[in-house]
Backbone of each chain as ProteinMPNN parsed JSONL, in Angstrom:
{"seq_chain_A": "MTVRLVEGEFDPWALLQAEQRRLPPGSFGATACFVGTMRDFNQGDEVESLFLEHYPGMTERELERLTAEARQCWPLVAVLVVHRVGHIRPGEPIALVGVWSAHRREAFKACRWLMEALKQRAPFWKKEVTPHGTRWVEKNTPG", "coords_chain_A": {"N_chain_A": [[155.024, 139.976, 7.642], [153.708, 141.467, 4.981], [151.689, 142.308, 3.605], [148.472, 142.98, 4.058], [144.769, 142.551, 4.656], [142.012, 144.492, 6.103], [139.016, 144.349, 8.309], [138.331, 146.108, 10.347], [138.597, 149.632, 11.858], [142.049, 150.731, 11.408], [145.365, 151.955, 12.369], [147.613, 153.799, 10.861], [149.948, 154.515, 11.455], [150.738, 153.461, 13.893], [150.843, 150.612, 12.761], [153.114, 150.937, 10.952], [155.169, 152.034, 12.902], [155.408, 149.532, 14.275], [156.14, 147.865, 12.191], [158.692, 148.799, 11.47], [160.097, 148.536, 13.542], [160.292, 145.569, 13.655], [162.535, 145.911, 11.911], [166.454, 145.353, 11.083], [168.06, 147.629, 13.138], [169.549, 150.485, 11.418], [169.945, 149.207, 9.22], [168.205, 150.473, 7.259], [167.698, 153.7, 5.508], [165.928, 155.319, 4.453], [162.385, 155.852, 5.235], [159.394, 155.823, 3.217], [155.962, 156.875, 3.164], [152.575, 156.233, 2.106], [149.326, 157.258, 2.884], [146.129, 156.506, 2.28], [142.887, 158.092, 2.985], [139.409, 158.263, 3.79], [137.289, 160.53, 2.274], [134.767, 162.941, 2.923], [133.389, 163.918, 0.725], [132.714, 163.175, -2.685], [132.907, 163.759, -6.061], [131.211, 166.051, -5.977], [129.216, 165.635, -4.354], [128.078, 165.107, -1.186], [129.352, 162.237, 1.071], [128.417, 159.817, 2.891], [129.242, 157.172, 3.979], [131.186, 154.235, 3.032], [131.246, 151.209, 1.056], [133.565, 148.629, 0.779], [133.941, 146.649, -1.266], [135.651, 143.357, -2.272], [137.677, 140.898, -3.93], [138.184, 138.112, -2.308], [140.924, 136.307, -1.74], [142.161, 136.717, -4.746], [142.618, 139.245, -4.32], [144.696, 139.463, -2.184], [146.683, 137.724, -3.426], [147.237, 139.56, -5.522], [148.115, 141.704, -4.379], [150.451, 140.784, -3.391], [151.725, 140.118, -5.345], [152.456, 142.529, -6.608], [153.971, 143.833, -4.486], [156.122, 141.943, -4.747], [156.849, 142.632, -7.263], [157.481, 145.421, -7.009], [159.929, 144.612, -5.102], [161.789, 143.853, -6.888], [162.112, 145.826, -8.763], [163.276, 147.558, -7.365], [165.9, 148.124, -4.88], [164.992, 147.054, -1.612], [164.388, 147.115, 1.444], [162.026, 146.537, 3.391], [158.4, 146.37, 2.823], [155.093, 147.567, 3.338], [152.035, 146.768, 2.892], [148.685, 147.526, 3.397], [145.304, 147.166, 3.413], [141.848, 148.332, 3.682], [138.526, 146.471, 4.026], [135.188, 146.304, 3.492], [132.844, 148.056, 5.684], [133.289, 151.55, 5.563], [134.129, 154.804, 7.433], [133.976, 158.244, 6.838], [136.966, 160.159, 7.276], [138.289, 158.014, 8.223], [141.131, 155.645, 7.735], [142.103, 154.445, 4.434], [144.224, 153.053, 2.668], [147.203, 151.896, 3.185], [150.775, 152.269, 2.274], [153.859, 151.522, 2.786], [157.459, 152.018, 2.651], [160.946, 150.624, 3.19], [163.902, 151.727, 2.367], [167.603, 151.895, 1.666], [168.302, 154.178, 0.351], [166.567, 157.464, -0.248], [165.77, 157.91, -2.796], [164.877, 155.293, -3.941], [162.967, 154.697, -2.036], [160.54, 156.551, -2.127], [160.037, 156.159, -4.922], [159.12, 153.767, -5.383], [157.121, 153.467, -3.453], [155.086, 155.337, -4.611], [154.813, 154.201, -6.981], [153.624, 151.42, -6.179], [151.327, 152.455, -4.816], [150.079, 153.362, -6.992], [149.806, 151.314, -8.781], [148.414, 149.274, -7.122], [145.883, 150.561, -7.073], [145.146, 150.24, -9.626], [145.409, 147.424, -10.488], [144.955, 146.213, -8.127], [141.656, 144.022, -6.929], [139.559, 145.544, -5.829], [136.174, 147.23, -5.016], [134.522, 150.273, -4.895], [131.55, 151.403, -2.929], [129.347, 154.072, -2.691], [127.766, 155.643, -0.123], [125.331, 158.023, -0.149], [123.466, 160.995, 0.481], [121.122, 160.697, -1.476], [121.151, 158.119, -1.916], [122.681, 154.798, -3.004], [125.597, 154.374, -4.706], [128.12, 153.14, -7.219], [131.563, 153.556, -7.427], [132.694, 154.317, -10.466], [135.538, 154.867, -11.707], [138.629, 155.268, -10.623], [140.117, 158.283, -9.791], [142.697, 160.459, -11.75], [146.081, 159.848, -10.73]], "CA_chain_A": [[153.65, 140.561, 7.36], [153.829, 142.214, 4.049], [149.922, 142.547, 2.918], [147.157, 142.676, 5.105], [143.412, 143.191, 4.485], [141.483, 144.591, 7.448], [137.738, 144.932, 8.257], [138.104, 147.27, 11.302], [139.735, 150.603, 11.446], [143.417, 150.584, 11.543], [146.002, 153.004, 12.803], [148.583, 153.381, 10.052], [151.338, 155.399, 12.097], [150.93, 152.357, 14.776], [151.551, 149.756, 11.844], [154.233, 151.69, 10.276], [155.824, 151.956, 13.717], [155.478, 148.069, 14.532], [156.826, 147.284, 11.181], [160.155, 149.373, 11.504], [160.752, 148.016, 14.912], [161.225, 144.427, 13.457], [163.787, 145.603, 10.851], [167.52, 145.521, 12.13], [168.597, 149.027, 13.166], [170.73, 150.865, 10.628], [169.776, 148.721, 7.931], [167.854, 151.172, 6.194], [168.273, 155.097, 5.714], [164.706, 155.808, 4.12], [161.132, 155.684, 4.919], [158.305, 156.751, 2.585], [154.361, 156.177, 3.433], [151.438, 157.012, 1.562], [148.263, 156.782, 3.757], [144.796, 157.034, 1.799], [141.625, 158.384, 3.829], [138.261, 158.323, 3.132], [136.732, 161.914, 2.199], [133.131, 162.946, 3.071], [132.566, 164.267, -0.689], [133.064, 163.109, -3.986], [132.135, 164.36, -7.402], [130.37, 167.3, -5.688], [128.225, 165.072, -3.471], [128.355, 164.161, 0.156], [129.448, 160.747, 1.015], [128.135, 159.587, 4.368], [129.991, 156.147, 4.411], [131.742, 153.347, 1.785], [131.289, 149.953, 1.299], [134.547, 148.457, -0.091], [133.952, 144.81, -2.045], [136.691, 143.18, -2.709], [137.639, 139.366, -4.59], [138.663, 137.389, -1.473], [142.052, 135.174, -2.237], [142.594, 137.301, -5.387], [143.098, 140.569, -3.738], [145.774, 138.998, -1.453], [147.54, 137.407, -4.307], [147.577, 140.704, -6.386], [148.938, 142.628, -3.578], [151.818, 140.189, -2.932], [152.513, 139.844, -6.753], [152.952, 144.202, -6.42], [154.931, 144.211, -3.655], [157.152, 141.184, -5.378], [157.374, 143.23, -8.365], [158.299, 146.605, -6.357], [161.077, 144.544, -4.588], [162.662, 143.412, -8.329], [162.662, 146.956, -9.526], [164.123, 148.467, -6.286], [166.521, 147.223, -3.579], [164.067, 147.347, -0.671], [164.67, 146.657, 2.907], [161.0, 146.298, 3.763], [157.55, 146.973, 1.986], [154.068, 146.994, 4.082], [150.655, 147.262, 2.244], [147.395, 147.55, 4.588], [144.016, 147.737, 3.004], [140.558, 147.946, 4.616], [137.503, 146.099, 3.279], [133.853, 146.396, 4.283], [132.042, 149.523, 5.637], [134.272, 152.521, 5.936], [133.197, 156.065, 7.406], [134.634, 159.427, 6.503], [137.994, 160.37, 8.23], [139.128, 156.711, 8.504], [142.323, 155.401, 6.646], [141.595, 153.123, 3.703], [144.928, 152.353, 2.395], [148.611, 152.365, 3.648], [151.62, 151.839, 1.983], [154.993, 151.792, 3.822], [158.647, 151.265, 2.14], [161.861, 151.174, 3.782], [165.435, 151.592, 1.62], [168.796, 152.296, 1.947], [168.138, 155.681, 0.006], [165.356, 158.194, -0.544], [165.307, 157.693, -4.265], [163.775, 154.153, -4.102], [161.7, 154.839, -1.458], [160.033, 157.46, -2.733], [159.465, 155.755, -6.234], [158.333, 152.309, -4.826], [155.878, 153.677, -2.91], [154.23, 155.931, -5.6], [154.597, 153.001, -7.894], [152.98, 150.512, -5.57], [150.02, 152.961, -4.671], [149.32, 153.69, -8.359], [149.735, 149.914, -9.316], [147.305, 148.981, -6.19], [144.577, 151.275, -7.561], [145.054, 150.236, -11.113], [145.358, 146.044, -10.569], [143.874, 145.017, -6.939], [140.286, 144.153, -7.301], [138.498, 146.507, -4.874], [135.536, 148.244, -5.636], [133.74, 151.119, -3.577], [130.22, 151.602, -3.257], [129.266, 154.968, -1.828], [126.511, 156.08, 0.371], [125.285, 159.532, -0.287], [121.976, 161.332, 0.694], [120.716, 160.418, -2.45], [121.252, 156.739, -2.394], [124.128, 154.449, -2.873], [126.364, 154.256, -6.063], [129.148, 152.422, -7.677], [132.383, 154.558, -7.877], [133.151, 153.729, -11.575], [136.384, 154.635, -11.914], [139.52, 156.319, -9.825], [140.818, 159.634, -9.792], [143.979, 160.122, -11.977], [147.216, 160.208, -9.427]], "C_chain_A": [[153.605, 141.69, 6.422], [152.669, 142.95, 3.454], [149.173, 142.108, 3.899], [145.733, 143.28, 4.372], [142.859, 143.434, 5.919], [140.15, 144.898, 7.268], [137.42, 145.926, 9.092], [138.873, 148.372, 10.997], [141.045, 150.557, 11.764], [144.129, 151.978, 11.677], [147.425, 152.928, 12.119], [149.913, 153.558, 10.925], [151.601, 153.891, 13.323], [151.617, 151.224, 14.203], [153.057, 149.836, 11.329], [155.56, 151.465, 11.315], [156.487, 150.479, 14.28], [156.477, 147.568, 13.656], [158.236, 147.68, 11.161], [160.916, 148.858, 12.647], [161.048, 146.658, 14.52], [162.571, 144.652, 12.484], [165.098, 146.071, 11.638], [167.739, 147.078, 11.926], [169.855, 149.157, 12.213], [170.748, 150.045, 9.157], [168.881, 149.308, 6.73], [167.575, 152.852, 6.483], [166.83, 155.885, 5.268], [163.602, 155.079, 4.344], [159.811, 156.425, 4.251], [156.91, 156.051, 2.696], [153.675, 157.072, 2.574], [150.032, 156.517, 2.549], [146.866, 157.265, 2.739], [143.539, 157.224, 2.939], [140.646, 158.811, 3.448], [137.752, 159.898, 3.229], [135.143, 161.81, 2.344], [132.813, 163.892, 1.956], [133.372, 163.494, -1.764], [132.454, 163.331, -4.993], [131.128, 165.111, -7.094], [129.208, 166.941, -4.718], [128.813, 164.906, -1.745], [128.195, 162.815, 0.496], [129.506, 160.494, 2.381], [129.109, 157.921, 4.77], [130.425, 155.449, 2.767], [131.334, 152.272, 2.281], [132.444, 149.323, 0.5], [134.521, 146.753, -0.345], [135.487, 144.549, -2.524], [136.925, 141.279, -3.267], [138.552, 138.693, -3.566], [139.685, 136.344, -1.906], [142.827, 136.143, -3.492], [143.38, 138.595, -5.169], [144.466, 140.553, -2.973], [146.581, 138.934, -2.26], [148.1, 138.348, -5.222], [148.481, 141.627, -5.754], [150.189, 142.214, -3.498], [152.382, 140.387, -4.328], [152.874, 141.504, -6.931], [153.822, 144.117, -5.555], [156.496, 143.085, -4.286], [157.783, 141.97, -6.434], [158.458, 144.605, -7.906], [159.924, 146.11, -6.037], [162.237, 144.102, -5.934], [162.886, 144.753, -8.918], [163.393, 147.863, -8.574], [164.904, 147.767, -5.401], [165.78, 147.936, -2.504], [164.384, 146.958, 0.632], [163.278, 145.985, 3.201], [159.803, 147.073, 3.015], [156.438, 146.473, 3.152], [152.672, 147.458, 3.197], [149.343, 146.919, 3.208], [146.336, 148.016, 3.605], [142.861, 147.527, 3.652], [139.654, 147.403, 3.709], [136.298, 146.341, 4.271], [133.486, 147.685, 4.475], [133.156, 150.38, 6.092], [133.617, 153.985, 6.192], [134.216, 157.201, 7.14], [135.727, 159.766, 7.699], [139.064, 158.837, 8.504], [140.096, 156.196, 7.363], [141.613, 154.092, 5.812], [142.759, 152.153, 3.014], [146.392, 152.896, 3.002], [149.652, 151.54, 2.802], [152.866, 152.141, 2.431], [156.341, 151.065, 2.839], [159.711, 151.765, 2.618], [163.031, 150.633, 2.607], [166.363, 152.114, 2.147], [168.793, 153.883, 1.606], [166.833, 156.438, -0.277], [164.822, 157.957, -1.71], [164.447, 156.304, -4.357], [162.499, 154.254, -3.463], [160.564, 155.461, -1.746], [159.148, 156.732, -4.197], [158.787, 154.611, -6.087], [157.15, 152.689, -4.317], [154.841, 154.073, -3.731], [153.828, 154.952, -6.506], [153.583, 151.792, -7.121], [151.584, 151.221, -5.084], [149.138, 153.148, -5.868], [149.081, 152.2, -9.105], [148.485, 149.104, -8.442], [145.978, 149.46, -7.003], [144.248, 150.773, -8.954], [145.138, 148.325, -11.163], [144.625, 145.526, -9.157], [142.487, 145.074, -7.112], [139.777, 144.258, -5.943], [137.594, 146.994, -5.751], [134.773, 148.854, -4.138], [132.307, 151.442, -4.068], [130.0, 152.786, -2.115], [127.948, 155.348, -1.288], [126.099, 157.699, 0.437], [123.816, 159.936, 0.284], [121.13, 161.321, -0.172], [120.405, 158.824, -2.76], [122.385, 156.233, -2.633], [124.752, 154.283, -4.477], [127.692, 153.783, -6.157], [130.151, 153.333, -7.962], [132.941, 153.727, -9.483], [134.474, 153.76, -11.968], [137.543, 155.749, -10.83], [140.196, 157.447, -10.414], [142.363, 159.606, -10.752], [145.094, 160.415, -10.997], [148.132, 161.107, -9.696]], "O_chain_A": [[153.479, 142.826, 6.879], [152.748, 144.046, 2.901], [149.235, 141.025, 4.48], [145.696, 144.291, 3.671], [143.188, 142.685, 6.839], [139.837, 145.596, 6.304], [136.451, 146.65, 8.86], [139.715, 148.334, 10.099], [141.08, 150.153, 12.927], [143.63, 153.0, 11.206], [148.312, 152.21, 12.581], [150.788, 152.694, 10.979], [152.736, 153.43, 13.449], [152.642, 150.755, 14.699], [153.915, 148.954, 11.337], [156.63, 150.967, 10.966], [157.657, 150.292, 14.616], [157.48, 146.973, 14.049], [159.026, 146.807, 10.801], [162.143, 148.767, 12.697], [162.134, 146.291, 14.97], [163.449, 143.805, 12.319], [165.062, 146.885, 12.56], [167.632, 147.669, 10.852], [170.82, 148.397, 12.13], [171.484, 150.305, 8.205], [168.804, 148.842, 5.594], [167.263, 153.218, 7.616], [166.633, 157.011, 5.724], [163.504, 153.928, 3.92], [159.309, 157.445, 4.724], [156.729, 154.875, 2.383], [153.951, 158.242, 2.309], [149.895, 155.327, 2.832], [146.709, 158.469, 2.537], [143.383, 156.308, 3.747], [140.704, 159.792, 2.707], [137.852, 160.446, 4.327], [134.438, 160.867, 1.985], [131.937, 164.721, 2.205], [134.573, 163.253, -1.643], [131.247, 163.101, -4.931], [130.1, 165.014, -7.764], [128.382, 167.771, -4.337], [129.952, 164.59, -1.403], [127.139, 162.212, 0.303], [130.465, 160.857, 3.062], [129.553, 157.746, 5.905], [130.122, 155.929, 1.675], [131.06, 152.082, 3.466], [132.276, 149.52, -0.704], [135.038, 145.882, 0.355], [136.272, 145.36, -3.015], [136.114, 140.486, -2.79], [139.741, 138.66, -3.883], [139.184, 135.396, -2.513], [144.025, 136.366, -3.318], [144.454, 138.922, -5.673], [145.267, 141.48, -3.093], [147.426, 139.829, -2.254], [149.21, 138.167, -5.721], [149.395, 142.227, -6.318], [151.101, 143.041, -3.515], [153.527, 140.828, -4.425], [153.892, 141.609, -7.615], [154.88, 144.475, -6.073], [157.663, 143.473, -4.224], [159.005, 142.034, -6.569], [159.629, 144.814, -8.223], [160.918, 146.729, -6.417], [163.452, 144.095, -5.74], [163.894, 144.86, -9.616], [164.048, 148.824, -8.977], [164.494, 146.636, -5.137], [165.834, 149.16, -2.386], [164.904, 145.856, 0.46], [163.344, 144.758, 3.269], [160.006, 148.215, 2.601], [156.584, 145.433, 3.796], [152.488, 148.651, 2.958], [149.277, 145.784, 3.68], [146.434, 149.102, 3.033], [142.782, 146.464, 4.267], [139.82, 147.737, 2.536], [136.375, 146.522, 5.487], [133.72, 148.51, 3.591], [133.926, 149.964, 6.957], [132.753, 154.415, 5.428], [135.399, 156.893, 7.284], [135.42, 159.663, 8.887], [140.236, 158.756, 8.872], [139.807, 156.351, 6.177], [140.922, 153.162, 6.228], [142.59, 150.955, 2.786], [146.641, 154.079, 3.235], [149.49, 150.334, 2.616], [153.006, 153.363, 2.484], [156.305, 149.917, 2.395], [159.856, 152.987, 2.672], [163.072, 149.513, 2.097], [166.168, 152.842, 3.12], [169.197, 154.725, 2.408], [165.925, 155.673, -0.602], [163.61, 157.79, -1.847], [163.331, 156.346, -4.875], [161.375, 154.048, -3.921], [159.515, 154.834, -1.594], [157.938, 156.8, -4.41], [157.758, 154.481, -6.752], [156.119, 152.203, -4.78], [153.783, 153.443, -3.749], [152.647, 154.815, -6.825], [152.699, 151.348, -7.853], [150.65, 150.428, -4.963], [147.907, 153.124, -5.889], [148.191, 152.059, -9.944], [147.688, 148.389, -9.049], [145.175, 148.66, -7.483], [143.103, 150.902, -9.387], [144.784, 147.964, -12.285], [143.846, 144.573, -9.135], [142.018, 146.16, -7.451], [139.603, 143.353, -5.127], [137.84, 147.218, -6.936], [134.545, 148.385, -3.022], [131.954, 151.677, -5.224], [130.329, 152.637, -0.939], [127.002, 155.359, -2.076], [126.721, 158.458, 1.181], [123.046, 159.002, 0.51], [120.119, 161.953, 0.134], [119.628, 158.396, -3.613], [123.332, 157.014, -2.548], [123.928, 154.015, -5.351], [128.447, 153.993, -5.208], [129.803, 154.123, -8.839], [133.521, 152.642, -9.471], [134.835, 152.772, -12.606], [137.18, 156.845, -10.404], [140.778, 157.407, -11.498], [143.162, 158.721, -10.447], [144.899, 161.458, -10.373], [148.963, 161.417, -8.842]]}, "seq_chain_B": "MAIRVRVFASLKERLGIEQTEMTPEGIGCVADVWRRLTGDDLPAQVLAAVNMNHAGPDAPVRDGDEVAFFPPVTGG", "coords_chain_B": {"N_chain_B": [[133.711, 117.934, -13.514], [133.587, 121.342, -13.582], [133.121, 124.67, -14.785], [133.926, 127.223, -12.876], [131.775, 130.142, -11.957], [132.291, 133.646, -11.07], [130.979, 136.575, -10.238], [131.355, 140.414, -9.684], [130.583, 143.372, -7.791], [129.325, 146.337, -9.371], [128.663, 144.789, -11.633], [127.785, 142.422, -10.735], [125.398, 143.203, -9.488], [123.876, 143.969, -11.589], [123.962, 141.828, -13.431], [122.447, 140.429, -11.597], [123.911, 137.984, -10.77], [125.882, 136.332, -8.79], [127.218, 133.933, -8.376], [127.964, 130.781, -10.053], [127.962, 127.89, -12.146], [129.002, 126.029, -14.82], [129.096, 124.148, -17.726], [131.812, 122.762, -19.314], [132.075, 121.852, -21.812], [132.254, 123.107, -25.33], [133.361, 125.618, -24.133], [136.321, 127.805, -24.646], [137.663, 129.854, -23.915], [137.831, 132.847, -22.126], [136.067, 134.889, -23.287], [134.221, 133.232, -24.255], [132.836, 132.089, -21.874], [131.572, 134.405, -20.93], [129.898, 135.03, -23.108], [128.233, 132.561, -22.754], [127.215, 133.139, -20.364], [125.68, 135.679, -20.339], [124.742, 135.661, -23.21], [125.926, 137.555, -24.853], [128.371, 139.356, -26.553], [131.79, 139.963, -25.003], [131.904, 143.182, -23.374], [134.358, 145.835, -23.608], [134.802, 147.328, -21.316], [134.42, 145.334, -19.209], [136.079, 143.406, -17.156], [138.126, 140.418, -16.552], [138.949, 137.843, -14.981], [141.115, 134.479, -14.716], [141.437, 131.786, -12.632], [142.09, 133.395, -10.639], [143.989, 135.187, -11.801], [144.661, 138.453, -13.475], [142.876, 138.338, -16.653], [142.542, 138.293, -20.29], [140.004, 138.546, -23.113], [140.318, 136.38, -24.522], [142.065, 134.701, -23.249], [142.735, 131.18, -22.206], [140.387, 128.904, -21.066], [139.812, 126.169, -18.896], [138.113, 123.057, -17.792], [137.581, 122.875, -14.686], [138.36, 125.496, -13.892], [138.549, 128.784, -12.34], [136.518, 131.608, -13.312], [136.49, 134.801, -13.258], [134.141, 137.853, -13.38], [134.437, 141.337, -13.541], [133.692, 144.942, -12.873], [136.003, 147.933, -13.572], [138.655, 148.476, -11.567], [138.249, 149.972, -8.138], [139.887, 150.647, -5.902], [142.073, 151.499, -3.288]], "CA_chain_B": [[134.057, 118.757, -13.31], [132.675, 122.663, -14.042], [133.936, 125.723, -14.521], [132.849, 128.143, -11.564], [132.042, 131.725, -12.44], [131.96, 134.787, -10.102], [130.823, 138.177, -10.561], [131.669, 141.09, -8.388], [130.342, 144.521, -7.666], [127.939, 146.541, -10.143], [128.355, 143.785, -12.408], [126.952, 141.186, -10.168], [124.136, 143.638, -9.127], [123.393, 144.187, -12.72], [123.376, 140.798, -13.91], [121.828, 139.359, -10.685], [124.404, 136.604, -10.75], [126.934, 135.933, -7.981], [128.287, 132.82, -8.542], [127.568, 129.984, -10.787], [128.899, 127.057, -12.682], [128.651, 125.765, -16.28], [129.786, 122.79, -18.454], [133.248, 122.876, -19.988], [131.831, 121.807, -23.114], [132.149, 124.565, -25.83], [134.074, 126.941, -23.839], [137.641, 127.774, -24.834], [138.013, 130.877, -23.82], [137.123, 133.813, -21.261], [134.957, 135.525, -23.872], [133.031, 132.012, -24.654], [132.116, 132.132, -20.564], [130.755, 135.388, -20.83], [128.488, 134.617, -23.809], [127.23, 131.422, -22.135], [126.476, 133.598, -19.485], [124.784, 136.74, -20.814], [124.053, 135.799, -24.559], [126.483, 138.573, -25.555], [130.012, 139.331, -26.628], [132.208, 140.622, -23.763], [132.189, 144.277, -23.595], [135.645, 145.963, -23.269], [134.84, 147.698, -19.92], [134.417, 144.204, -18.477], [137.576, 142.754, -16.633], [138.12, 139.343, -16.075], [140.264, 137.025, -14.264], [140.979, 133.23, -14.413], [142.22, 131.373, -11.392], [142.657, 134.762, -9.705], [144.999, 136.129, -12.387], [144.008, 139.11, -14.643], [143.228, 137.546, -18.103], [141.997, 138.944, -21.375], [138.872, 137.7, -23.598], [141.226, 135.265, -25.595], [142.714, 133.592, -22.259], [141.98, 129.873, -22.333], [139.656, 128.532, -19.755], [139.616, 124.543, -18.916], [137.558, 122.587, -16.765], [137.739, 123.311, -12.953], [138.85, 126.831, -13.944], [137.64, 129.745, -11.762], [136.43, 132.824, -13.908], [135.78, 136.298, -12.499], [134.071, 139.046, -14.191], [134.168, 142.793, -12.698], [134.108, 146.245, -13.298], [137.061, 148.476, -13.51], [138.722, 148.639, -10.051], [138.469, 151.175, -7.528], [140.829, 150.476, -4.605], [143.031, 152.69, -2.612]], "C_chain_B": [[133.147, 120.007, -13.515], [133.639, 123.464, -13.741], [133.179, 126.75, -13.778], [132.958, 129.693, -12.196], [131.709, 132.785, -11.408], [131.909, 136.013, -10.912], [130.676, 139.052, -9.469], [131.118, 142.738, -8.844], [129.144, 145.178, -8.428], [127.849, 145.68, -11.037], [127.234, 142.871, -11.88], [125.411, 141.824, -9.833], [123.141, 143.668, -10.316], [122.942, 142.994, -13.542], [122.468, 139.806, -12.942], [122.591, 137.907, -10.383], [125.598, 137.232, -9.756], [128.319, 135.363, -7.966], [127.347, 131.894, -9.267], [128.508, 129.025, -11.438], [128.249, 126.463, -14.023], [129.77, 124.701, -16.558], [130.851, 123.365, -18.975], [132.989, 122.715, -21.532], [131.11, 122.88, -24.271], [132.432, 125.818, -25.473], [135.505, 126.574, -24.116], [137.994, 128.806, -24.246], [137.14, 131.852, -22.793], [135.943, 134.535, -21.878], [133.686, 134.368, -24.379], [132.25, 131.971, -23.243], [131.313, 133.115, -20.454], [129.622, 135.383, -21.952], [127.672, 133.27, -23.244], [126.458, 132.063, -21.01], [125.54, 134.842, -19.682], [124.342, 136.787, -22.121], [124.947, 137.087, -25.435], [127.675, 138.437, -25.594], [130.443, 140.414, -25.153], [132.622, 141.969, -24.073], [133.718, 144.955, -23.054], [135.609, 146.619, -21.737], [134.828, 146.654, -18.664], [135.5, 143.342, -18.165], [137.229, 141.268, -16.369], [139.336, 138.756, -15.416], [140.066, 135.438, -14.471], [142.015, 132.69, -13.455], [142.829, 132.356, -10.852], [144.045, 135.53, -10.205], [143.986, 137.02, -13.356], [143.919, 138.598, -16.05], [142.275, 138.305, -19.061], [140.707, 137.948, -21.955], [139.42, 136.639, -24.223], [141.736, 134.398, -24.295], [142.045, 132.248, -22.188], [141.463, 129.653, -20.849], [139.459, 126.986, -19.641], [138.9, 124.381, -17.831], [137.831, 122.56, -15.426], [138.319, 124.561, -12.929], [137.912, 127.729, -12.981], [137.573, 131.034, -12.429], [135.606, 133.778, -13.375], [135.65, 137.132, -13.697], [133.807, 140.158, -13.395], [134.435, 143.802, -13.572], [135.577, 146.801, -13.332], [137.198, 148.712, -11.993], [139.08, 149.955, -9.291], [139.037, 151.457, -6.402], [141.457, 151.609, -3.918], [142.767, 153.771, -1.932]], "O_chain_B": [[131.942, 119.778, -13.625], [134.588, 123.361, -12.963], [132.015, 127.074, -14.017], [133.921, 130.235, -12.738], [130.606, 132.628, -10.884], [132.553, 136.36, -11.902], [130.059, 138.734, -8.452], [131.229, 143.201, -9.98], [128.023, 144.711, -8.232], [126.698, 145.657, -11.475], [126.137, 142.63, -12.384], [124.399, 141.125, -9.893], [121.931, 143.472, -10.206], [121.903, 142.977, -14.201], [121.926, 138.759, -13.294], [122.036, 136.926, -9.886], [126.117, 138.338, -9.904], [129.495, 135.678, -7.784], [126.13, 132.066, -9.2], [129.721, 129.219, -11.359], [127.029, 126.47, -14.187], [130.827, 124.443, -15.983], [130.82, 124.589, -19.105], [133.612, 123.364, -22.372], [129.97, 123.343, -24.249], [132.074, 126.857, -26.027], [135.957, 125.443, -23.94], [139.154, 128.6, -23.89], [135.93, 131.675, -22.651], [134.945, 134.798, -21.206], [132.549, 134.645, -24.761], [131.032, 131.825, -23.333], [130.245, 132.889, -19.886], [128.483, 135.735, -21.645], [126.458, 133.158, -23.419], [125.325, 131.705, -20.689], [124.527, 134.832, -18.983], [123.619, 137.73, -22.443], [124.583, 137.462, -26.55], [128.254, 137.605, -24.895], [129.769, 141.238, -24.535], [133.534, 142.141, -24.882], [134.166, 144.479, -22.011], [136.544, 146.3, -21.003], [135.107, 146.931, -17.497], [135.82, 142.504, -19.009], [136.099, 140.96, -15.992], [140.477, 139.217, -15.391], [138.905, 135.035, -14.412], [143.197, 133.035, -13.444], [144.025, 132.295, -10.565], [144.864, 136.168, -9.545], [142.936, 136.629, -13.865], [144.992, 138.433, -16.629], [141.294, 138.895, -18.608], [140.424, 136.865, -21.444], [138.554, 135.8, -24.47], [141.757, 133.189, -24.525], [140.817, 132.208, -22.113], [141.944, 130.072, -19.797], [138.767, 126.563, -20.567], [138.875, 125.226, -16.936], [138.786, 121.798, -15.278], [138.87, 124.834, -11.863], [136.716, 127.474, -12.841], [138.555, 131.745, -12.215], [134.41, 133.706, -13.092], [136.423, 137.259, -14.647], [132.95, 140.029, -12.52], [135.087, 143.78, -14.616], [136.423, 145.946, -13.072], [136.268, 149.039, -11.256], [139.914, 150.791, -9.639], [138.741, 152.509, -5.834], [141.1, 152.741, -4.243], [143.684, 154.494, -1.542]]}, "name": "protein", "num_of_chains": 2, "seq": "MTVRLVEGEFDPWALLQAEQRRLPPGSFGATACFVGTMRDFNQGDEVESLFLEHYPGMTERELERLTAEARQCWPLVAVLVVHRVGHIRPGEPIALVGVWSAHRREAFKACRWLMEALKQRAPFWKKEVTPHGTRWVEKNTPGMAIRVRVFASLKERLGIEQTEMTPEGIGCVADVWRRLTGDDLPAQVLAAVNMNHAGPDAPVRDGDEVAFFPPVTGG"}
């Protein structure tokens, strides 16, 4: 289970733990992870909630393609990518990338690369609900 | 058959189109689909996919394909 889209709130730490329990003990020496969490502010405004639209089918395929590409670039033991869709409230996790490898170098590198590639290529779009109304986020902040 | 067209996010709201179909006659590439849909040239800031793969304006489109248009992605 490498890639997952979830509609409800998820616990990134429980998912990391569950994934790691599936791996043969001693097969990895490094675990790197990134968790993206929803802020209650953006571009100087209060944000009350968020709606995450996606392209069902292409989103999963694009995330699968990215994890396959990461596995070609670095010798990885396991990869886990989880992303929320639908309505999200501040403080809730949006995205999780977890990478297991023999050594820290490839774990750090693959985790960073996957997160940035996801933000550039995976078909998700954020719509923010602010006290002044709703607005689409036009582009991501630089990583 | 037909070419299936899907539109997402702010572009969907702006065009008032979520999903439609068009006949394949006269359609050779992604830019042709956009022109049939809107009457305009495909703007640089509009992204596209053919059969769920990212595609440029010149990417070929055939009968039965699914073509999607969307703004820059903002996930993560």
